[in-house]
SETI-164266 format. One line per 3 residues: their letters; for each residue x, z, y of C-alpha. Coordinates in pm, 1 decimal. Each point is the difference from the previous one (the first is absolute). Layout:
% residues N
A	X,Z,Y ~ ... $
% end
This chain:
% residues 346
XXX	-262.0,1182.4,-3342.7 ~ 71.0,-342.5,154.2 ~ 375.3,-75.4,16.0 $
XXX	153.0,-59.5,341.4 ~ 118.4,-364.1,21.0 ~ 258.7,103.6,260.0 $
XXX	186.1,182.7,-280.1 ~ -1.1,-293.1,-243.7 ~ 324.0,-145.0,-134.3 $
XXX	108.7,-333.3,149.2 ~ -132.5,-215.7,-291.6 ~ -330.8,189.6,0.2 $
XXX	-22.8,-29.0,380.5 ~ 50.7,-376.3,-20.3 ~ -265.0,-20.1,-274.0 $
XXX	-246.1,202.0,209.5 ~ 77.4,-223.8,298.5 ~ -78.3,-313.9,-202.8 $
XXX	-318.6,155.1,-144.1 ~ -122.6,93.2,347.0 ~ 75.5,-348.7,131.4 $
XXX	-203.8,-145.9,-287.2 ~ -293.6,229.6,79.9 ~ 8.5,-105.6,362.8 $
XXX	13.1,-369.2,-87.2 ~ -283.7,20.4,-256.4 ~ -248.1,196.0,207.8 $
XXX	105.3,-178.7,318.7 ~ -116.9,-332.5,-141.2 ~ -342.4,147.2,-76.0 $
XXX	-52.5,82.4,366.8 ~ 11.9,-365.6,106.6 ~ -339.1,-114.8,-127.3 $
XXX	-156.8,336.6,87.7 ~ 122.4,-21.3,360.0 ~ -119.0,-360.0,32.9 $
XXX	-345.2,97.7,-125.5 ~ -13.4,301.6,232.7 ~ 96.5,-221.0,294.8 $
XXX	-305.6,-216.4,-67.6 ~ -242.5,272.9,-104.7 ~ 76.2,228.4,298.0 $
XXX	11.6,-284.8,252.2 ~ 333.8,120.5,140.8 ~ 182.1,-323.5,-79.3 $
XXX	332.7,-54.6,-174.0 ~ 232.1,83.2,291.0 ~ -154.2,338.5,81.9 $
XXX	-47.8,86.9,-368.4 ~ 366.1,-81.8,-52.4 ~ 90.7,249.7,271.6 $
XXX	-246.4,279.0,-78.1 ~ -28.8,2.3,-377.4 ~ 251.9,-229.6,-164.6 $
XXX	291.0,82.0,229.3 ~ -65.3,375.3,-10.8 ~ -67.1,22.7,-373.9 $
XXX	302.2,-205.4,-101.6 ~ 205.8,223.1,229.0 ~ -80.8,304.8,-214.8 $
XXX	324.0,-36.8,-202.0 ~ 201.7,-11.6,322.5 ~ -188.7,304.5,132.7 $
XXX	64.5,194.2,-319.7 ~ 366.8,-100.9,-2.0 ~ 78.4,73.7,366.2 $
XXX	-202.3,322.1,23.8 ~ 146.7,134.4,-325.1 ~ 353.2,-83.3,112.8 $
XXX	-57.9,155.9,344.7 ~ -150.2,317.2,-146.5 ~ 308.9,41.4,-217.4 $
XXX	232.6,-46.6,298.5 ~ 108.9,-360.8,-58.2 ~ -76.2,-128.9,349.8 $
XXX	204.6,-320.4,-17.2 ~ -156.4,-94.9,-333.9 ~ -348.1,56.0,146.2 $
XXX	70.1,-210.7,309.2 ~ 188.2,-274.2,-186.0 ~ -281.5,-33.5,-253.1 $
XXX	-256.2,-46.2,279.4 ~ 206.4,-250.9,195.9 ~ 125.9,-181.4,-307.3 $
XXX	-359.5,-40.5,-113.5 ~ -97.6,-171.3,324.7 ~ 299.3,-234.3,-24.8 $
XXX	-53.3,-99.1,-362.5 ~ -376.1,-44.6,45.8 ~ 66.2,-239.4,287.3 $
XXX	238.8,-187.4,-228.8 ~ -277.0,-13.2,-262.6 ~ -201.2,-221.2,235.2 $
XXX	286.6,-247.5,-6.7 ~ -11.4,0.0,-379.8 ~ -376.9,-52.4,11.8 $
XXX	55.6,-286.6,244.8 ~ 209.4,-173.9,-266.3 ~ -290.7,12.6,-245.7 $
XXX	-251.3,-158.1,239.7 ~ 89.1,-367.2,7.0 ~ -280.7,-147.6,212.9 $
XXX	144.7,132.1,325.7 ~ 196.7,290.9,136.8 ~ -185.0,324.4,-59.4 $
XXX	34.0,101.2,365.6 ~ -173.3,-325.0,99.8 ~ -288.3,31.9,-245.4 $
XXX	-64.8,372.2,50.0 ~ 46.7,34.6,375.4 ~ -249.6,239.9,156.4 $
XXX	-10.3,217.0,310.3 ~ -56.5,310.0,-216.4 ~ 321.5,-59.3,-195.8 $
XXX	197.0,-62.0,318.9 ~ -135.1,325.1,144.7 ~ 102.8,191.4,-312.9 $
XXX	355.6,-131.6,18.2 ~ 19.6,95.6,366.2 ~ -127.8,349.4,-82.2 $
XXX	279.0,42.6,-256.8 ~ 261.4,-90.0,263.4 ~ -145.8,251.1,247.5 $
XXX	9.7,279.9,-257.7 ~ 356.4,-82.0,-105.3 ~ 105.1,9.7,365.0 $
XXX	-148.3,350.5,29.7 ~ 211.1,104.9,-302.3 ~ 317.8,-126.7,167.6 $
XXX	-84.2,182.9,323.8 ~ -69.9,321.0,-192.0 ~ 339.2,-21.7,-170.7 $
XXX	199.1,-8.9,325.6 ~ -188.7,238.3,229.6 ~ 44.1,381.2,-16.0 $
XXX	-181.0,186.9,-276.7 ~ -304.5,162.5,170.4 ~ -151.0,111.5,-330.1 $
XXX	-301.9,224.5,-39.1 ~ -25.6,182.8,-334.4 ~ 260.8,-240.2,-133.3 $
XXX	-203.0,-308.5,95.0 ~ 118.1,-255.2,257.8 ~ -249.6,-113.4,269.8 $
XXX	56.4,-356.1,-121.7 ~ -186.3,86.3,-322.4 ~ -349.6,56.6,150.7 $
XXX	71.0,-279.4,249.6 ~ 64.8,-250.0,-279.6 ~ -320.6,97.8,-179.6 $
XXX	-201.3,-37.6,322.4 ~ 159.3,-337.1,81.4 ~ -66.3,-123.0,-354.7 $
XXX	-368.2,94.7,13.2 ~ -43.0,-157.4,343.0 ~ 185.5,-307.3,-126.9 $
XXX	-248.5,-36.9,-286.1 ~ -280.2,14.0,256.6 ~ 167.4,-283.6,190.6 $
XXX	41.3,-199.9,-321.3 ~ -371.0,40.7,-73.9 ~ -97.1,-103.0,355.3 $
XXX	232.3,-300.4,-13.7 ~ -157.7,-109.1,-327.8 ~ -365.0,51.2,98.4 $
XXX	25.7,-115.5,362.0 ~ 315.1,-214.6,30.9 ~ 107.3,-127.8,340.8 $
XXX	174.3,-293.1,-169.4 ~ 28.5,-146.1,-348.5 ~ 267.0,-203.8,-181.0 $
XXX	-78.2,-371.1,-6.7 ~ -163.1,-99.7,-327.1 ~ 176.2,-268.8,-203.7 $
XXX	-58.7,-160.4,-338.9 ~ 230.1,261.1,-157.0 ~ -159.2,305.5,164.7 $
XXX	-170.1,231.8,-248.2 ~ -292.0,182.0,159.5 ~ -106.1,347.4,-113.7 $
XXX	-350.7,-80.8,-128.7 ~ -178.8,275.9,-197.7 ~ -110.4,-96.9,-350.9 $
XXX	-356.5,34.1,-120.2 ~ -67.3,262.2,-265.3 ~ -270.3,6.5,-264.4 $
XXX	-220.3,301.5,-62.1 ~ 172.1,73.0,-333.7 ~ 345.1,24.6,157.1 $
XXX	177.7,336.1,6.3 ~ -155.1,246.6,243.1 ~ 183.7,88.0,319.0 $
XXX	36.8,360.5,-120.1 ~ 151.9,-124.7,-326.1 ~ 251.1,-209.4,190.1 $
XXX	104.0,302.3,206.9 ~ 40.9,219.5,-308.5 ~ 229.5,-253.1,-168.1 $
XXX	189.5,-53.9,322.8 ~ 62.4,373.6,44.5 ~ 105.2,41.7,-364.7 $
XXX	254.9,-280.8,24.8 ~ 129.0,144.5,328.2 ~ 48.1,345.2,-158.5 $
XXX	197.7,-150.3,-288.6 ~ 218.2,-186.8,249.4 ~ 61.7,323.4,190.9 $
XXX	102.4,174.7,-323.3 ~ 249.9,-276.0,-65.4 ~ 138.1,49.4,350.6 $
XXX	58.2,371.5,-63.3 ~ 190.0,-80.3,-320.3 ~ 203.3,-263.2,187.4 $
XXX	99.7,261.2,259.6 ~ 104.1,264.4,-252.7 ~ 195.3,-239.4,-220.7 $
XXX	156.7,-159.3,309.4 ~ 122.7,342.3,116.1 ~ 145.7,64.1,-345.8 $
XXX	179.6,-337.0,0.9 ~ 137.3,70.2,348.4 ~ 135.8,337.6,-117.9 $
XXX	169.8,-144.5,-305.6 ~ 154.7,-310.4,155.2 ~ 210.2,-73.2,306.2 $
XXX	-277.9,-196.3,164.6 ~ -108.9,138.1,337.4 ~ -355.0,103.8,88.4 $
XXX	-17.6,-304.7,229.2 ~ 84.1,-241.0,-284.7 ~ -236.3,171.7,-245.1 $
XXX	-282.5,3.8,254.6 ~ 47.6,-346.4,149.3 ~ 79.9,-196.3,-314.1 $
XXX	-139.1,179.6,-303.2 ~ -293.7,228.9,81.8 ~ -137.2,-221.3,278.9 $
XXX	3.0,-313.2,-217.0 ~ -154.7,180.0,-297.1 ~ -273.2,172.6,200.1 $
XXX	-74.2,-330.3,175.5 ~ -75.4,-181.6,-326.4 ~ -378.5,24.2,62.4 $
XXX	42.8,-193.8,324.9 ~ 192.3,-276.9,-180.0 ~ -248.4,-20.0,-288.0 $
XXX	-302.1,10.7,230.2 ~ 142.5,-251.1,248.8 ~ 79.8,-254.4,-271.4 $
XXX	-338.2,55.4,-167.0 ~ -183.9,-34.7,332.0 ~ 179.1,-326.8,76.8 $
XXX	-82.1,-128.6,-347.6 ~ -368.3,90.1,53.2 ~ -2.8,-170.2,340.8 $
XXX	-48.0,326.4,193.7 ~ 280.1,-86.8,242.9 ~ -117.4,219.0,288.8 $
XXX	-17.8,294.3,-240.7 ~ 354.9,-73.2,-119.3 ~ 149.1,-0.1,349.3 $
XXX	-228.1,278.7,125.0 ~ 92.1,222.1,-293.9 ~ 371.0,-27.5,78.8 $
XXX	-27.7,36.5,378.1 ~ -260.9,274.1,-27.6 ~ 212.1,177.2,-259.1 $
XXX	306.5,-26.3,222.6 ~ -185.7,156.5,292.5 ~ -126.5,277.7,-225.4 $
XXX	345.1,54.0,-152.9 ~ 142.2,93.4,337.8 ~ -220.3,310.6,-29.2 $
XXX	217.9,106.7,-293.2 ~ 236.1,124.3,270.5 ~ -279.3,222.8,131.5 $
XXX	-100.1,123.7,-345.3 ~ 363.6,67.7,-87.5 ~ 48.0,191.0,325.9 $
XXX	-277.8,239.4,-102.0 ~ 150.1,43.3,-349.0 ~ 359.5,40.7,120.9 $
XXX	62.2,365.5,84.9 ~ 365.4,-6.0,109.6 ~ -89.5,-124.8,349.7 $
XXX	-158.3,-334.6,86.6 ~ 49.2,-308.7,-213.9 ~ 93.1,-208.1,306.1 $
XXX	309.8,206.8,74.9 ~ 123.1,-67.9,-352.9 ~ 5.0,-372.3,70.8 $
XXX	354.4,-134.6,-21.5 ~ 148.1,-334.0,105.7 ~ -100.5,-181.7,-323.7 $
XXX	-364.6,95.1,58.9 ~ 13.2,-119.1,362.2 ~ 142.2,-327.7,-133.4 $
XXX	-293.8,-24.3,-243.0 ~ -254.4,61.9,276.4 ~ 152.7,-265.1,224.3 $
XXX	11.9,-247.3,-289.1 ~ -362.5,57.0,-98.1 ~ -105.3,-56.0,361.6 $
XXX	198.4,-325.6,-0.4 ~ -155.2,-115.5,-329.4 ~ -351.3,83.2,120.0 $
XXX	61.5,-180.1,330.4 ~ 112.5,-313.8,-184.7 ~ -311.3,15.9,-219.6 $
XXX	-222.4,27.8,308.1 ~ 171.9,-302.6,150.6 ~ -87.4,-189.1,-317.1 $
XXX	-365.4,104.6,20.0 ~ -16.3,-119.7,361.3 ~ 198.2,-321.3,-44.7 $
XXX	-177.2,-90.4,-328.7 ~ 251.3,-250.4,-133.4 ~ -159.1,-193.3,-289.2 $
XXX	319.6,-67.7,-196.1 ~ 352.8,120.4,60.9 ~ 331.8,61.4,-175.1 $
XXX	-31.5,-63.4,-377.7 ~ -377.7,-35.4,55.8 ~ -31.1,355.5,133.2 $
XXX	-27.8,113.1,359.3 ~ 304.4,59.1,215.5 ~ -104.1,364.3,26.0 $
XXX	-8.2,42.2,-379.2 ~ 349.8,-144.8,-30.6 ~ 153.1,222.9,267.3 $
XXX	-183.7,311.1,-121.3 ~ 150.1,-45.6,-346.6 ~ 345.9,-57.7,149.2 $
XXX	-31.7,317.7,208.1 ~ -119.5,208.4,-294.6 ~ 279.6,-115.5,-230.9 $
XXX	251.1,54.6,280.9 ~ -135.6,353.3,47.4 ~ 55.9,86.2,-366.7 $
XXX	354.7,-136.7,6.5 ~ 78.8,186.8,321.6 ~ -126.0,333.5,-133.6 $
XXX	203.0,-27.4,-320.7 ~ 315.6,-100.3,187.5 ~ -38.3,276.9,256.8 $
X	-87.4,278.9,-244.6 $
% end
């Protein structure tokens, strides 16, 4: 019989937490080259691949964490993990910006598809805020906002695809712009089916790590004085977002800049659906009615961070504060300020 991590002692829970974080980081790195190859072999391009495959697959730990927490009645942990993941992943782009010295990442990787994905994330977060303040017209314990968010997300992906394949305008090309040009493959390269099999295997291992993160995070929350909001926003969200950090840094190092930005923005848009998934798993009402003031603060902050990032993609400053973009600087300031605020207010 498999032991329940939620019943582990505090030292064992911390050990399980660290083990799960290591699993996520290891298998997350493997997805980078696989996703880049799939982007070229399928013809979807880096931005759309980042949204459809990379963003969704690296969100498996967050899905496992939030859904597990919601199913066990920890609504604030489920919501805080989802929102904290979006915030920290946006901050990861600022870290990646520091590693790319030729120009600001937002300048080099600007694309209409990435801008559309960031806008989609803002729209979905706004729906979450509206759902948290209106009456609770649930049906079978599910809020109407849940199917609405899924429908908006799917339609948003359609708009992203149309914007990429038939753009009405394009960012001006400069000497530092990195175009998404598919690579040529030889006949002896790995088959497309083989790439998919490895991709799915790595994604499953990442999801398993996310489940262990959730269970050990619940155990740590029970045995310490830390609130569900702190555990979800600071600890589980950062740990389950390790694939995004590893993949973003690896993509920048490989020169796949559009994939790096698209993976984060596409993942952020997908991560808003964690609210919908958690609503289905949460059986004590609707997940939106369990949203407290700290979670509303997180939603507003993630909208602000995403808006600043979009401004950077539109403005396309080549060099800014400390050789990173103004948006990267302010996003990091906001994220650090958020952590300090949550600890002081808990």
